[in-house]
C-alpha angles and dihedrals in degrees: 000000000000117000110224116219112223099192125088124242111256115275113234118195126175137189132182117230107185106302093340127095116213116199116196116205138178121233090187126256148276127227115231138161135254085230086079089069125087120203099034134056126229098255092051091047091051092048092052092050090048090053089052092051097240132120115291092212114114089240123141119206118216116220130189130192135213119195118197114194101174092257100041138040107207127192116204107204121329110232124243101301090222093299104168087354092298121142114320095159098110096103091053091045092051090051091050089051092050093242117141111215087222088064091064109100102161135043125197115196121203089194140321106261112134096254089058104039103027094093100057100069143031128211121305094031093296114167112222094196101059100182096052112129101182136024113194120207131158111261092234090053093051092048092049096055092045095047106111092194092055091047093050092050095047119098112272092247089067096054094090088056091056092047092050093047092048091049093049094047093046089053088066098032095137092044099050116121109190109199139186100175126084099230106075111135127024108267094008125089126195113232114201111227106171127183105063085066127348094258100029106154138188124203124225110207114202124348143259117001091347102063142107127203116213096200102187113207100350082127133020095180098033104199093040097050096039091053092039108031090175091068110102134186132229090247092066112109091203109019096186092052091044091055093046091048091050093050093047092048093049089053090052094046092052093044095047095035093232121178112230142195132178144196092247101042110134089255135359097281139116125248147176134235120228130189125218110186103309096340130093124211132190120226120190121218118234123252114260126209091220139024 
């Protein structure tokens, strides 16, 4: 009897930005609920997704990025590492992309929520990327997750997230590079995007017409929150700031015609934001067989 595999092979998508190669990978997904959103009800959210021709399930994909510069192999976030059964497909995805984890020498973190930092460390502060030399994280983000007062005042359901973040960060204690400036790695600029978390950061790869913004968690349900920037999610530390940051960034992206991608895009692809009168829309780029 033949055993049928029900999971898909990892999707590998690549794009060239100047002399850098960006590989977009899927770590899997997590199932959520539209009840996490504020500013839109479930039926309206489903109707909007139906109009955009995407799944109406409240499922969030988890994407991870690898940037190869010729001298560095940089991992941007790491997926969830199977925290609560979320994601955990990064090792398989890296293998499918032909990227040896031992090649990765630098990690850029958008922020330290479990679905972004869960894949860099195992229990007991064990680093999973053994040749990493530097782990970049915004100084406000690092301070937030290590603040015992903040942890004690957070709802009990969030305590495992603090424990996971502290374990992951401790695994790279001697490699941590807290930053506040925008210029951090040659060819890559940090873009402060506060609100979702205090140090939430995007990364602009390249410059000018040849650039790509990895915008982290600016959106969790992409079509919904691009078209309705005021819609926030329960994971936002400061919802009002998160909404204002999203609106301001969408304006910049349209004005400067910046290509974007995000950890919760429906698949590991790039896209563009368009504006029609006062409304923004997200358009995904198609997959290409070659870069």
